[in-house]
C-alpha positions in Angstrom: 150.2 118.0 68.3 146.8 117.5 66.8 146.7 120.9 64.8 148.9 124.2 63.8 147.4 127.3 62.7 149.6 129.4 61.3 149.6 133.2 59.2 148.1 132.8 55.4 151.0 131.9 53.7 152.6 132.4 50.4 153.8 130.0 47.5 157.4 132.0 46.4 157.4 129.5 43.5 154.8 127.6 41.6 153.3 126.9 37.9 149.9 127.4 37.2 150.4 127.0 33.3 147.3 128.8 30.9 144.3 128.6 29.2 141.6 125.6 30.6 144.1 123.9 32.2 144.9 126.8 34.5 141.5 127.6 35.5 140.8 124.6 37.6 144.5 123.9 38.7 145.4 127.7 39.9 142.2 127.3 42.7 144.3 124.4 44.5 147.4 127.2 44.9 144.9 130.3 46.1 142.8 127.9 48.2 145.9 127.5 50.5 148.1 130.1 50.0 147.2 134.2 49.6 149.8 135.1 47.2 152.3 133.2 44.7 155.1 134.1 42.7 153.7 133.1 39.5 156.7 131.4 36.8 157.0 132.9 33.1 157.8 130.2 31.1 154.7 129.4 29.0 154.7 129.0 25.5 155.7 131.8 24.4 156.9 133.1 27.4 155.7 135.8 29.7 158.6 138.8 28.5 156.9 142.1 28.6 154.6 144.2 31.2 151.9 143.8 28.6 152.5 140.0 28.7 152.6 139.9 32.6 149.2 141.8 33.0 147.3 139.8 30.8 148.1 137.1 32.3 147.8 138.1 35.8 144.1 139.4 34.8 143.7 135.8 33.4 144.7 134.0 37.0 142.4 137.0 38.8 139.9 136.3 36.6 140.2 132.0 37.8 140.5 132.9 41.2 137.7 135.5 41.4 136.4 135.8 45.4 139.5 133.5 46.6 141.4 136.6 48.0 144.5 135.4 46.0 147.1 137.4 44.6 149.3 136.2 42.2 152.6 137.9 42.3 153.7 138.1 38.0 157.4 137.6 36.7 159.4 138.2 33.7 160.9 135.5 31.9 164.7 136.8 31.3 165.8 136.5 27.5 169.0 137.4 25.9 167.0 140.7 24.2 165.9 141.9 27.4 166.3 145.2 28.0 166.8 147.6 30.9 163.9 150.0 29.8 161.6 146.7 30.1 163.3 146.0 33.8 162.6 149.5 34.5 158.6 149.4 33.1 158.2 146.2 35.3 159.1 147.7 38.4 157.3 150.7 37.7 154.3 148.9 36.9 153.7 147.4 40.7 152.8 144.0 40.2 155.9 142.6 38.6 157.9 140.9 41.3 160.9 139.4 39.9 162.5 138.0 36.7 163.5 135.0 35.7 166.8 133.2 35.2 166.4 130.1 33.1 169.8 129.0 31.6 168.1 127.4 28.0 167.2 124.3 27.9 167.6 123.8 31.7 163.8 123.1 32.1 160.4 123.1 30.8 159.4 125.6 28.2 163.4 127.2 28.6 164.5 127.1 25.3 164.1 131.0 25.1 166.4 131.0 28.0 169.5 132.8 28.4 172.5 131.5 26.5 175.1 133.6 28.0 174.6 135.4 31.3 177.8 137.7 31.1 175.8 139.7 27.8 173.3 140.5 30.0 175.2 142.5 32.5 173.5 146.0 31.7 169.7 144.1 32.7 171.4 143.0 36.2 173.0 146.0 36.6 169.7 147.8 36.2 168.0 144.9 38.3 170.1 146.0 41.1 169.8 149.7 40.8 165.6 149.0 40.7 165.8 146.8 43.8 164.2 144.3 41.2 165.2 140.1 42.1 166.8 137.9 40.2 165.1 134.1 40.4 167.6 131.8 39.3 166.9 128.2 37.9 170.4 127.2 39.1 171.5 124.2 36.8 174.0 124.3 33.7 173.1 122.4 30.9 176.0 121.5 29.4 175.8 117.7 28.1 179.3 116.7 29.5 178.0 117.7 33.2 176.1 114.9 35.0 172.6 115.2 35.4 173.1 115.0 39.5 175.8 117.5 39.2 174.1 120.3 37.4 173.1 122.5 39.9 176.7 122.3 41.8 178.0 123.5 38.6 175.9 125.8 38.2 176.5 127.3 41.4 180.6 127.1 40.7 180.6 128.7 37.8 178.1 131.6 37.9 176.2 131.8 40.8 178.8 132.4 43.7 180.1 135.4 41.9 177.3 137.6 41.0 176.8 138.8 44.2 180.4 139.6 44.3 179.9 142.0 41.2 176.2 143.0 42.2 176.2 143.2 45.4 172.8 144.8 45.8 171.1 142.9 43.6 168.5 139.9 45.7 168.8 137.0 44.4 166.4 133.8 45.2 168.3 130.5 44.3 165.3 128.6 43.6 164.5 125.1 44.2 167.6 124.2 45.8 168.4 120.3 45.7 171.8 120.0 47.4 173.8 120.5 50.4 176.4 122.2 48.3 173.6 124.5 48.1 172.2 124.5 51.2 176.2 125.3 52.4 176.4 128.3 49.6 173.2 130.0 50.8 174.0 129.9 54.6 177.4 131.3 54.1 176.2 134.4 51.6 175.5 137.8 52.0 171.8 138.6 53.1 171.4 139.5 49.7 170.4 135.6 48.6 168.0 133.6 49.6 166.3 129.8 48.7 163.3 128.4 48.2 162.7 124.5 49.2 159.9 122.2 47.2 157.9 120.0 49.4 159.2 117.0 47.0 162.8 117.9 47.6 162.2 117.5 51.2 160.0 114.5 51.4 162.0 112.2 48.4 165.5 111.6 47.4 166.3 109.8 44.1 165.3 106.5 44.7 161.6 107.4 44.5 162.0 107.9 40.9 162.8 103.8 40.6 160.7 102.8 43.4 159.5 99.1 41.8 159.8 100.7 38.5 160.6 104.1 37.0 158.1 106.7 38.4 157.9 109.1 35.9 155.4 111.2 38.4 158.3 112.0 40.2 160.4 113.3 37.7 161.1 116.9 37.7 163.9 119.4 37.2 166.2 120.0 39.2 166.6 116.1 39.4 165.8 114.8 43.1 169.4 114.2 44.9 171.1 111.6 47.4 169.2 111.2 50.9 172.2 113.6 52.3 171.4 116.3 50.1 167.5 115.8 51.1 168.8 115.6 54.7 170.6 118.7 53.9 167.4 120.4 52.5 165.7 119.5 55.8 167.8 120.8 58.3 167.9 124.2 56.5 164.3 124.4 56.1 163.9 123.9 59.8 166.8 125.5 61.0 164.6 128.7 61.3 167.3 131.0 59.4 165.3 133.0 57.1 167.1 132.6 54.3 165.3 129.4 53.3 161.3 129.7 52.5 158.9 128.0 50.5 158.3 127.6 46.8 156.4 124.3 46.1 158.0 124.6 42.2 154.2 122.6 41.3 154.4 122.0 38.2 151.5 120.3 36.7 151.8 118.1 33.0 149.2 116.0 31.4 149.2 112.6 32.1 149.9 111.5 28.7 153.1 113.8 28.4 154.2 112.4 31.8 153.6 108.8 31.2 155.6 109.1 27.9 158.6 107.6 26.0 160.1 111.2 26.9 158.1 112.5 29.9 158.0 115.9 31.0 159.5 116.9 33.7 157.3 118.3 37.0 155.8 117.2 40.0 152.5 118.7 40.9 151.9 118.8 44.9 149.6 122.2 45.0 147.0 119.8 46.1 148.2 119.4 49.6 151.1 121.7 49.3 150.7 122.7 53.7 150.3 119.5 54.2 153.3 118.1 52.2 155.4 120.5 54.1 153.7 120.1 57.8 154.8 116.2 57.1 158.4 117.3 56.5 158.8 119.4 59.7 156.9 116.9 61.5 159.1 114.4 60.6 161.9 116.9 61.8 160.5 117.2 65.0 160.0 121.0 64.2 156.4 122.0 63.7 156.6 125.1 65.7 159.1 126.8 62.9 156.7 126.0 59.9 154.7 129.3 60.2 158.3 131.5 59.6 159.1 129.2 57.0 155.8 129.4 55.3 154.7 132.8 55.8 157.1 135.0 57.2 160.6 134.7 56.0 159.9 134.8 51.8 157.5 137.9 52.7 160.4 139.8 54.5 163.1 139.1 51.7 160.5 140.4 48.9 159.7 143.2 50.8 156.0 142.5 50.9 153.5 143.0 54.5 153.0 139.6 56.0 149.2 138.4 55.5 146.6 139.0 58.1 144.5 135.6 57.5 145.0 132.5 59.7 144.7 129.1 58.3 144.7 125.6 60.2 146.3 122.3 59.5 145.1 119.7 61.0 145.7 116.1 61.8 143.1 114.5 59.7 143.8 111.7 56.9 143.0 112.5 53.4 143.1 110.0 50.2 144.8 112.0 47.4 143.2 111.2 44.4 144.4 108.9 41.8 144.3 112.1 39.2 142.5 115.1 39.1 140.8 116.3 35.8 142.3 120.0 34.8 140.5 121.7 31.7 139.6 118.2 30.0 143.4 117.1 31.2 144.2 114.2 33.8 146.9 115.5 36.3 148.5 112.7 38.5 149.5 114.2 41.8 152.1 114.2 44.4 151.4 110.7 46.6 148.5 109.8 44.2 146.2 107.2 45.6 148.0 107.4 48.9 146.7 108.5 52.4 148.3 111.3 54.0 148.2 112.8 57.8 147.6 116.1 57.3 144.6 118.0 56.2 143.7 121.8 55.6 141.0 122.3 57.7 139.9 125.8 57.6 141.2 129.3 56.0 140.4 132.9 56.5 
């Protein structure tokens, strides 16, 4: 297949940061995706409807003329109230509430310390039909970093649909075979996003010819058998699995550091990278459902009308991008990838 034309897709998990960096980098996302679920883990985090409205206006200003809609989220904290959830639902531009266990990833120090204490909020989300977006990792130091997702699944996530059967839950950026198995068997109210880097790389990439900080993300890359399970899920045609890039830019200096930040930047070529994964599995014909249909359906959104073509045309990925005066190293920096976005309408 020399090209594939699909309905314009959506990214159901992306970080576009704020300030000067955001103005440049969000345009990479808007060039390919019609809509994107915007993560709220800024510093300070996006905790209220008013904060989400300001952030949304910032993004809309940066993407003016690009036919792009940011789908905003709130950051769930120990002090979130049911009233804030009701206000979020009523505003019309907030599409989910993000659960970060405190300390689980970048800018998660304001996250939840006791999920059980938030039962009134979760029940309100269920009654208001506001999705819960879950970063599913425990932060217990006694748990191996490669087992944090499975531990969260066993200790917390599997119990939520039993207590809150109408609450829509997105298990975000899943990384393990155990997560695939759980989502497959879970009720229809549970779905999952999968990133391009977890489809294309296993944990060996972090240590290829030395330590590669730009391959370090959270949840961390897992074993090859986990990658294979994710790939099977993505290409299966199951509507429970859809695209969420978890593109997470950091300045080069904060990645190439004695204590480097977690995050992989893939928004520069997200569609091309997903195409690489699906082609490798012999499943390009199922790319449209994964990118353009299943996520919109789960979130209750109308599918996009526009079309976009991904063509078999090699492109050299830059060594880095300059965003707002900051250098960001992308996924496959300096390498050649076989696909390019041809046009978007």
